[in-house]
VOSEDREN-41286 format. One line per 8 residues: number of its first residue (from 1); their letters; for each residue x negated, y negated, z negated of N, C-alpha, C, O, CB. Coordinates in steps of 0.001 Angstrom, whole numbers. Glycine has a CB too. Layout:
VOSEDREN-41286
NUM	a	X Y Z X Y Z X Y Z X Y Z X Y Z  ...
***
This chain:
VOSEDREN-41286
1	mlailwlv	5326 -9492 15773 4119 -8564 15680 2830 -9083 15047 2043 -8199 14710 3760 -8131 17031  2411 -10518 14789 1853 -10954 13781 2235 -10665 12181 1707 -10017 11277 1905 -12102 14076  3804 -11743 12350 4601 -11575 10912 4363 -9860 10751 3339 -9551 10141 6603 -12133 11002  5171 -8810 11216 5109 -7602 10712 3153 -7221 10520 2977 -6302 9720 6108 -6553 11892  2005 -7716 11043 937 -7582 10735 269 -8060 9327 -546 -7525 8575 496 -8003 11671  894 -9169 9301 900 -9980 7903 1300 -9255 6611 681 -9076 5562 1889 -11153 8000  2812 -8808 7104 3291 -8435 6131 3055 -7002 5656 3487 -6823 4517 4400 -8731 6285  2445 -5852 6264 2153 -4486 6028 944 -4674 5523 670 -3816 4684 2212 -3528 7162
9	gwtlrvpv	-274 -5827 5786 -1366 -6287 5387 -971 -6911 3754 -1816 -6660 2894 -1906 -7342 6546  -156 -7432 3466 410 -7544 2148 476 -6611 1280 427 -6801 65 1469 -7876 2180  595 -5501 1843 1156 -4344 651 272 -3417 371 412 -2347 -221 2407 -3481 1025  -1376 -4299 1211 -2394 -3030 1326 -2660 -3126 -185 -2310 -2101 -770 -3939 -3170 2462  -3196 -4097 -996 -3429 -4753 -2397 -2459 -4506 -3545 -2736 -4022 -4642 -3444 -6207 -2234  -1278 -4920 -3105 -40 -5515 -4042 -400 -3979 -5178 -1484 -3981 -5760 2091 -5668 -2977  253 -3164 -5326 423 -1650 -5882 -796 -1707 -6788 -814 -1751 -8018 361 -276 -4640  -1716 -1698 -6010 -3142 -1330 -6737 -3882 -2397 -7749 -4558 -2075 -8726 -4219 -1072 -5558
17	laapplat	-3555 -3988 -7219 -3657 -4763 -8224 -2823 -5300 -9123 -3017 -6276 -9848 -4074 -5454 -7901  -1445 -4285 -8991 -207 -4576 -9959 -407 -4292 -11186 237 -4805 -12101 974 -3897 -9674  -1840 -2963 -11425 -1397 -1877 -12267 -2423 -3058 -13782 -2024 -3293 -14922 -2127 272 -11581  -3576 -3464 -13192 -4487 -3976 -14352 -4264 -4878 -15076 -4971 -4908 -16083 -5521 -4314 -14073  -3113 -6108 -14896 -2827 -6663 -15854 -1746 -6353 -16459 -983 -7119 -17047 -2880 -7649 -15670  -1655 -5167 -16320 -463 -4443 -17460 -1466 -2955 -17990 -973 -2209 -18835 1522 -3801 -16364  -2442 -2742 -17583 -3397 -2240 -18470 -3089 -1346 -19612 -2720 -181 -19759 -3978 -3234 -18944  -3488 -2690 -20604 -3019 -2418 -21911 -1865 -1904 -22270 -1816 -878 -22947 -3041 -3323 -22501
25	riadsygl	-1047 -2395 -21960 1081 -1552 -21828 1090 -172 -21464 1816 684 -21972 2358 -2269 -20242  -133 82 -20151 398 1342 -19936 -709 1913 -20824 -335 3082 -20916 574 1886 -18345  -1822 1823 -21526 -2746 2972 -22301 -1866 3004 -23383 -1593 4017 -24027 -4456 2628 -22763  -1335 1653 -23616 -636 2093 -24749 466 3333 -24649 508 4199 -25523 10 904 -25223  1212 3335 -23682 2371 4533 -23514 1405 5600 -23384 1740 6607 -24007 3538 4454 -22094  460 5674 -22849 -166 7207 -22507 -1137 7787 -23455 -1613 8919 -23370 -960 7224 -21145  -1482 6578 -24711 -2423 6844 -25062 -4188 7130 -24534 -5023 7997 -24795 -1862 7492 -25430  -4173 6224 -23908 -5101 5923 -22794 -6450 5207 -23715 -6253 4202 -24398 -4271 4765 -21512
33	eaagigal	-7664 5791 -23638 -9096 4948 -24211 -9262 4291 -22782 -8543 4285 -21783 -10741 6072 -24843  -10557 3715 -23094 -10954 2790 -21869 -11484 3539 -20469 -11450 3062 -19334 -12182 1806 -22388  -11905 4644 -20814 -12310 5312 -19776 -11015 5907 -18548 -11105 6229 -17364 -13121 6443 -20493  -10029 5857 -19370 -8717 6256 -19167 -7880 5170 -18215 -7071 5370 -17309 -8074 6441 -20593  -8397 3956 -18783 -7678 2682 -18041 -8704 2451 -17126 -8385 1753 -16164 -7294 1255 -18972  -9918 2878 -17175 -10964 2495 -15878 -10306 3577 -14607 -10083 3320 -13424 -13016 2964 -16341  -10086 5013 -15474 -9482 5794 -14050 -8498 5441 -12910 -8579 5494 -11683 -8860 6844 -14430  -7431 5018 -13882 -6291 4453 -13538 -6916 3141 -12007 -6553 3099 -10832 -5547 3700 -15247
41	tmlpvvav	-7552 2599 -12485 -7636 1326 -11657 -8956 2021 -10784 -9287 1200 -9928 -7953 -367 -12671  -9748 3153 -10718 -10636 3574 -10140 -9958 4346 -9117 -9958 3888 -7975 -11516 4154 -10931  -9196 5797 -9428 -8302 6272 -8600 -7871 5737 -7426 -8676 5918 -6512 -7443 6428 -9163  -6781 5078 -7093 -6621 5095 -5799 -7623 4107 -5300 -7080 3563 -4339 -5238 4837 -5416  -8662 3668 -5450 -9707 3061 -4745 -10124 4105 -3798 -10191 4059 -2569 -10838 2559 -5640  -10435 5211 -4755 -11327 6334 -4571 -10758 6942 -3672 -11329 7176 -2607 -11617 7170 -5641  -9394 7355 -3952 -8438 8107 -2865 -8309 7181 -1461 -8175 7822 -419 -6764 8334 -3580  -8330 6180 -1402 -8265 5332 -477 -9790 5847 465 -9722 6317 1600 -8145 3714 -1195
49	afgaipaa	-10713 5697 -71 -12226 6190 986 -12012 7487 1317 -12012 7741 2521 -13905 6191 203  -11767 8674 284 -11646 9888 713 -10077 9839 1743 -9584 10791 2348 -11684 10924 -714  -9679 8749 1690 -8594 9683 2450 -8439 9291 4143 -7776 9797 5048 -6967 9424 1634  -9335 8207 4085 -9427 7533 5341 -9211 8159 6522 -8404 7756 7361 -10519 7032 5466  -10362 9797 6711 -10378 10765 7535 -9521 11319 7468 -8940 10724 8375 -11154 11426 7552  -8580 12283 7045 -6987 13068 7108 -5888 11878 7627 -4890 12223 8260 -6396 13716 5255  -6118 10625 7349 -5685 9467 7903 -5674 9412 9066 -4581 9609 9598 -6212 8549 7582  -6748 9153 9864 -7005 9131 11024 -6309 10462 12055 -5848 10371 13193 -8441 9023 10935
57	llierfgl	-6442 11643 11192 -5671 13073 11779 -4232 12707 11622 -3650 13052 12650 -6018 14646 10832  -3566 12258 10933 -2189 11619 10892 -1914 10944 11537 -765 11117 11946 -1812 11096 10081  -2523 9946 12012 -2356 8917 12757 -2200 9320 14360 -1329 8895 15120 -3481 8025 12447  -3427 10390 14726 -3544 10797 15969 -2308 11843 16430 -1987 12190 17566 -4926 11390 16061  -1805 12170 15288 -640 12891 15301 184 12471 15718 447 12479 16921 -246 13251 14451  1006 11851 14613 2088 11146 14572 2169 9808 15635 2971 9792 16569 2190 10796 13162  1192 8655 15347 1023 7628 16316 1062 6491 14981 1348 6690 13800 2348 7549 17723  690 5358 15624 224 4404 14738 1214 3781 13930 902 3461 12783 -449 3467 15391
65	kaaivfgv	2974 3443 14582 3646 3058 13522 4254 3761 12921 4720 3354 11857 4266 2320 13657  4524 5246 13404 4839 5924 12439 4300 6150 10852 4917 6144 9787 4811 6781 13003  2635 6387 11227 1982 6393 10099 1605 5080 8995 1090 5022 7879 948 6934 10556  2218 3990 10063 2127 2628 8909 3108 2671 8481 2991 2097 7398 1913 1148 9261  4715 3186 8665 5760 3026 7941 5706 4797 6977 6441 5027 6017 7219 2588 9124  4954 5547 7391 4588 6319 6456 4320 6201 4864 4991 6442 3860 3745 6629 6931  2469 5510 5222 1929 5186 4540 2650 4243 3605 2507 4742 2489 1034 4932 5092  3263 3271 3513 3876 2095 3013 5003 3151 1872 4968 3301 651 4703 936 4494
73	lfmaaass	5938 3734 2940 6725 4463 2093 6078 4951 1105 6131 4379 16 7343 5387 2645  5191 6329 1312 4955 6916 601 3700 5837 -906 3281 6277 -1976 4537 8146 1590  3535 4697 -398 2592 4443 -1463 3642 3592 -2374 3241 3238 -3483 1095 3607 -952  5001 3234 -1960 5706 2223 -2757 6554 3569 -3209 6958 3372 -4355 6539 713 -1913  6928 4741 -2769 6765 5799 -3794 6257 6214 -5106 6769 6281 -6223 6386 6355 -3393  4838 6529 -4528 4028 6740 -5961 3583 5553 -6569 2870 5617 -7570 2744 7586 -5832  3765 4973 -6306 3586 3367 -7364 4736 3564 -8128 4451 3651 -9322 3699 1561 -6496  5905 3665 -7897 6908 3566 -8572 6926 4631 -9554 7367 4511 -10697 7944 3500 -7802
81	argyapss	6255 6030 -8883 5960 7169 -10157 5319 6881 -11150 5662 7423 -12200 5265 8277 -9869  4408 6128 -11160 3436 5931 -12303 4364 5189 -13439 4013 5357 -14607 2017 4958 -11811  4989 4752 -13300 5893 4490 -14054 6949 5301 -15146 7504 4966 -16192 6358 4013 -13304  6913 6583 -14295 7759 7431 -14867 7146 8547 -14958 7857 9547 -14864 8898 7558 -14291  5594 8753 -15176 4884 9908 -14900 5105 10758 -16423 4838 10016 -17369 3199 9510 -14420  5432 11817 -16738 5740 12336 -18096 4569 12526 -18808 4707 12673 -20023 6484 13583 -18093  3168 12567 -18233 2020 12509 -18859 1075 11818 -18369 1316 11516 -17200 1610 13522 -19050  -5 11391 -18792 -1295 10620 -18231 -2026 11802 -17108 -2561 11291 -16124 -2523 10148 -19738
89	lmlfvvsv	-2058 12834 -17175 -2179 13766 -15935 -1800 13097 -14457 -2460 12729 -13486 -1166 15037 -16188  -231 13137 -14840 617 12626 -13492 512 11399 -12972 586 10855 -11870 1965 12660 -13646  243 11018 -14529 -416 9317 -14028 -1026 9382 -13393 -620 8673 -12472 -1110 8381 -14717  -2200 9948 -13057 -3467 10145 -12406 -3263 10796 -11108 -4032 10617 -10164 -4396 10940 -13242  -2315 11489 -11062 -2011 12128 -10065 -1243 11454 -8929 -1495 11555 -7729 -1438 13101 -10519  -449 10882 -9394 184 9678 -8440 145 8746 -7957 732 8224 -7009 743 9298 -8531  -1098 8291 -9083 -2096 6944 -8534 -2949 7581 -7620 -2982 6993 -6539 -3123 6093 -9758  -3643 8576 -7687 -4589 8987 -6218 -3556 9530 -5258 -4120 9582 -4165 -5921 10339 -6451
97	lmgfgvav	-2259 9979 -5141 -1350 9796 -4199 -835 8478 -3293 -556 8313 -2105 -485 10207 -4797  -869 7299 -4953 -349 6005 -3955 -1937 5722 -3021 -1941 4858 -2144 265 4216 -5178  -3140 6485 -3304 -4372 6127 -2753 -4079 6181 -1651 -4028 5284 -810 -5478 6780 -3013  -3798 7581 -1556 -3910 8301 -39 -2648 7367 1087 -2714 7236 2309 -3358 10403 -253  -1748 6927 285 -801 6221 1305 -1270 5012 1831 -1006 4506 2922 493 5904 741  -2125 4531 775 -2886 3071 1548 -3490 3367 2706 -3438 2788 3791 -4110 2324 716  -4328 4756 2215 -5308 5243 3078 -4880 5570 4511 -5648 5437 5464 -5855 6377 2485  -3496 6048 4631 -2903 6065 5813 -2582 5096 6560 -2875 5307 7736 -2064 6563 5742
105	fqtalpaa	-1964 3842 6305 -1613 2972 6959 -2736 1436 7122 -2572 489 7891 -304 2847 6359  -3857 1650 6101 -4802 1070 6102 -5798 1392 7523 -6132 615 8417 -5279 1349 4821  -6072 2665 7359 -6816 3436 8617 -5760 3024 9493 -6113 2077 8791 -7114 5250 8562  -4698 2696 10407 -3523 2328 11325 -4276 1065 11056 -5267 1109 11785 -1716 2583 10967  -4279 324 10588 -4233 -1305 11040 -4941 -2120 11851 -4554 -3164 12376 -4379 -1997 10165  -6226 -1485 11946 -6938 -2062 13244 -6771 -1643 14587 -6917 -2301 15617 -8201 -1933 13137  -6429 -400 14428 -5698 -63 15271 -4777 -345 15872 -4971 -128 17068 -5524 478 15123  -3669 -798 15630 -2579 -1222 15328 -2559 -2650 15754 -1532 -3004 16333 -2327 -965 14023
113	trvwtpgh	-3589 -3626 15562 -4143 -4723 16266 -4417 -4814 17488 -4140 -5785 18191 -5052 -5015 15859  -4926 -3911 17809 -5502 -3637 19713 -4480 -3517 20268 -4287 -4165 21297 -6426 -2226 20291  -3338 -2503 19677 -2190 -1789 20845 -887 -3047 20495 -383 -3475 21534 -1533 418 20313  -415 -3548 19427 421 -4348 18898 -269 -5883 19830 99 -6294 20931 360 -4213 17024  -949 -6248 19255 -1364 -7701 19920 -2617 -7743 20648 -3703 -8168 20255 -1524 -8813 18854  -2232 -7121 22030 -4136 -6527 22572 -4461 -8233 23145 -5547 -8496 23660 -4304 -4734 24577  -3679 -9000 23019 -4834 -10651 23863 -4470 -11183 22941 -3630 -12074 23066 -4537 -11744 25550  -4999 -10812 21607 -4966 -11105 20486 -5452 -10433 19717 -4630 -10416 18801 -4114 -11303 20194
121	ialgnavy	-6665 -9541 19304 -7468 -8604 18753 -7416 -9349 17390 -6743 -9233 16366 -8936 -8323 19498  -8530 -10256 17863 -9068 -10853 16482 -8210 -11473 15473 -8491 -11537 14276 -9984 -11864 16735  -7043 -11971 16078 -6042 -13162 15234 -5443 -12009 14761 -5177 -12036 13560 -4903 -14481 16098  -5127 -10907 15428 -4009 -9708 15193 -4883 -8801 13197 -4277 -8334 12233 -4172 -8098 17339  -6314 -8952 13433 -7041 -8386 12576 -7359 -9622 11517 -7706 -9310 10378 -8249 -7685 13291  -7258 -10895 11844 -7276 -12048 10715 -5765 -12403 10126 -5492 -13060 9121 -7942 -13512 11411  -4897 -11779 11042 -3307 -11927 10257 -3208 -10855 9275 -2712 -11164 8192 -1881 -11725 11345  -3593 -9633 9453 -3110 -8791 8111 -4480 -8516 7319 -4466 -7604 6492 -2268 -7166 8528
129	lngmmvge	-5819 -9343 7544 -6818 -9507 6326 -6223 -10591 5307 -6307 -10387 4096 -8379 -10030 6872  -5652 -11685 5792 -5053 -12901 5039 -3931 -12163 4253 -3831 -12280 3032 -4437 -14209 6090  -2905 -11228 5166 -1946 -10963 4173 -2678 -9760 3076 -2098 -9656 1996 -479 -10427 4987  -3704 -9008 3260 -4497 -8537 2374 -4819 -9064 1543 -4863 -8319 564 -5272 -8203 2652  -5257 -10549 1228 -6152 -10889 618 -4830 -11591 -227 -4789 -10987 -1299 -7456 -11613 1357  -4083 -12289 -202 -2737 -13113 -569 -2260 -11724 -1627 -2190 -11796 -2854 -1425 -13603 1114  -1947 -10400 -735 -1566 -9655 -1800 -2003 -9192 -3129 -1430 -9033 -4207 -1403 -8918 -1393  -3684 -8960 -2527 -4578 -9517 -3955 -3920 -10196 -5042 -3396 -9805 -6085 -5653 -10580 -3610
137	vsgagltl	-4152 -11701 -4324 -3948 -12344 -5484 -2373 -12409 -6324 -2257 -12591 -7536 -4414 -13640 -5106  -1140 -12196 -5270 458 -11498 -5516 -332 -10432 -6806 -524 -11051 -7852 1422 -10363 -3643  -630 -9466 -6821 -625 -8394 -7618 -1299 -8143 -8644 -1030 -7338 -9536 -783 -7603 -7095  -2351 -8946 -8527 -3045 -9713 -9902 -2702 -10543 -10741 -2734 -10515 -11971 -3914 -10313 -9740  -2180 -11723 -9618 -1843 -12919 -10665 -334 -13567 -10938 51 -14610 -11467 -2673 -14115 -10187  502 -12132 -10151 1794 -12625 -10429 2651 -11583 -11344 3634 -11681 -12078 2496 -12919 -9062  1980 -10779 -11025 2159 -9739 -12136 2846 -10287 -14110 3895 -10459 -14729 339 -9090 -12173  1771 -10323 -14241 2216 -11201 -15684 3159 -12359 -16129 4069 -12486 -16948 1213 -11750 -16082
145	plvlplag	2567 -13095 -15274 3647 -14716 -15144 5298 -14232 -14393 6387 -14536 -14880 2621 -16246 -13611  5198 -13854 -13796 6853 -13654 -12700 7103 -12022 -13034 7770 -11780 -14040 6577 -13942 -10352  6666 -11038 -12340 7263 -9828 -12247 7318 -8767 -13584 7540 -7558 -13510 6572 -9247 -11142  7095 -9427 -14627 6805 -8596 -15712 8413 -9169 -16528 9473 -8557 -16656 5014 -8969 -16568  7992 -10671 -17002 9093 -11220 -17242 10829 -11007 -16477 11937 -11160 -16990 8564 -12382 -17100  10467 -10646 -15226 11725 -10023 -14314 12341 -8822 -14977 13454 -8715 -15492 11228 -9504 -12781  11216 -7801 -14832 11829 -6781 -15758 11654 -6880 -17047 10841 -6048 -17450 11452 -5593 -15518  12160 -7678 -18008 12259 -7598 -19408 11527 -7196 -19820 11831 -6232 -20523 13020 -7150 -19925
153	gdwrvall	9974 -7566 -19747 8608 -7087 -20602 8513 -5948 -20452 7490 -5643 -21065 8492 -7265 -22049  9111 -4705 -19831 9166 -3549 -19133 8399 -2784 -18088 9002 -2421 -17079 10004 -3652 -18759  7000 -2481 -18256 5717 -2353 -17376 6244 -932 -16376 5727 -789 -15268 4049 -2031 -18519  6925 -285 -16700 8028 575 -15702 8370 -495 -15201 7513 -1128 -14583 9343 1519 -16265  9434 -912 -15289 10181 -1942 -14270 9524 -2788 -13430 9603 -2921 -12209 10959 -2825 -14909  8856 -3348 -14264 7719 -4198 -13451 6888 -3249 -12126 6913 -3847 -11050 6416 -4710 -14746  6301 -2113 -12103 6083 -1764 -10797 6843 -1011 -9715 6462 -581 -8626 5195 -1257 -10890  8253 -967 -10438 9207 -745 -9698 9677 -1944 -8977 10080 -1780 -7826 10105 -169 -10395
161	lwsipilv	9684 -3442 -9630 10124 -4188 -9004 9158 -4623 -8081 9566 -5260 -7110 10653 -4965 -9679  7730 -4360 -8219 7007 -4411 -7098 7645 -3483 -6028 8211 -4237 -5237 5614 -4075 -7413  7758 -2615 -5766 7905 -1939 -4682 9054 -1784 -3708 9260 -1088 -2714 7653 -996 -5031  9893 -2940 -4555 10828 -3815 -3617 10750 -4032 -2434 11078 -3357 -1458 10917 -4881 -3882  10030 -5594 -2598 9743 -6182 -918 8708 -4981 -434 8356 -5253 714 8799 -8099 -781  8363 -4293 -691 7350 -3169 -23 7991 -2422 781 7772 -2248 1980 6665 -2211 -940  8915 -1903 26 10474 -815 920 10921 -1486 2025 11298 -1057 3116 12167 -606 -62  10780 -3145 1380 12321 -3958 2484 10823 -3965 4130 11148 -3648 5274 13231 -6857 1505
169	iavaaafv	9791 -4265 3858 8333 -4653 4505 8246 -2987 5871 8150 -2820 7087 6615 -4646 2698  8389 -1918 4275 8473 -528 5413 9408 -747 6648 9191 -756 7859 9161 938 4624  10768 -957 5724 11803 -808 6885 12199 -1930 8248 13058 -1707 9101 13055 -672 6096  11397 -3047 8171 11558 -4233 8704 9931 -3523 9989 9730 -3860 11155 11421 -5916 7254  9310 -2773 9341 8060 -2398 10627 8552 -1088 11384 8332 -820 12565 6266 -1973 9887  9212 -384 10530 10055 759 11037 10920 450 12527 11101 1094 13561 11150 1099 9792  11285 -734 12081 12324 -1077 13540 11779 -2181 14546 12275 -2437 15643 13946 -1748 13048  10835 -2697 14060 10303 -3792 15138 9709 -2920 16494 9259 -1776 16421 8908 -4840 14369
177	rtphvssd	9779 -3441 17294 9612 -2874 18693 8644 -3225 18636 8367 -4257 18023 10308 -3156 19874  7561 -2320 19402 5901 -1755 19737 6112 -2594 20800 7254 -2901 21141 5359 89 20095  4449 -3279 21752 4961 -4243 22795 4394 -2782 23868 3597 -1894 23567 4069 -6244 22924  4918 -2925 24750 4563 -2211 26154 4379 -873 26008 4382 -298 27097 3305 -2711 26831  4205 -95 24982 3940 1418 25318 5108 2009 24880 5763 1605 23919 2656 2118 24625  5413 3080 25657 6733 3740 25383 6997 4966 23974 8046 5431 23529 6995 4494 26831  5737 5169 23622 5499 5912 22335 4557 5697 21819 3472 5558 22382 5490 7085 22320  4824 5600 20287 3863 5655 19400 2354 6376 19685 1216 5930 19832 4514 6238 18387
185	ksetaah	2970 7754 19685 1700 8311 19560 894 8559 20988 -95 9289 21050 1896 9609 18795  1622 7629 22489 432 7350 23701 102 5932 23207 -2 5033 24042 1016 7382 25586  -122 5604 21499 -277 4147 21822 -2163 4613 21455 -3200 4180 21958 878 2679 20559  -1903 5718 20312 -3167 6079 20036 -3762 6753 20811 -4989 6723 20715 -3292 6586 19090  -3096 7685 21958 -3991 8670 23071 -4484 6861 24006 -5677 6625 24195 -2523 10376 24425  -3899 6306 24248 -4430 5310 25331 -5681 4638 24477 -6694 4616 25175 -3135 4054 25891  -5844 4192 23410 -6811 3733 22704 -7505 4647 22010 -8451 4299 21304 -6423 2872 21977
***
């Protein structure tokens, strides 16, 4: 469970912070000015903030595990779609959608630590937060020196490449057995 919490935590910031190192390339592709580049960075963060309340409703309705897996998959799909948006408007729309995906599973993670690591709640929180911090460093620090060269210098492919490990993490989270609770829906109802 701790490994899954760390990996899901890692995905929280990677796609958000992979974009700023690519900002000039993205701006050139869409003809964005400085305000557009700023919006590209801020829109996902604003979406996370405003998406937390609807995310809580989704978690209550569908359960922790389903919300986490859905949020990670939705975020990865929207992140990849940023590179293939036909216009700057659609680029901003998919950036907001990516933020909503993050909001869903970010909101679920504190409750997941209570349910999935009941004897080690503080440790579970520390583990996913550590994963998140490493994800921040990964997205911001590895995009230009590692991922962009692997993508042949194409920023669109770089965003797509970042989605591959995130999809693998979503699949791992989907198949992990949650402790001692028969259904995810009862996880949130019990806590």
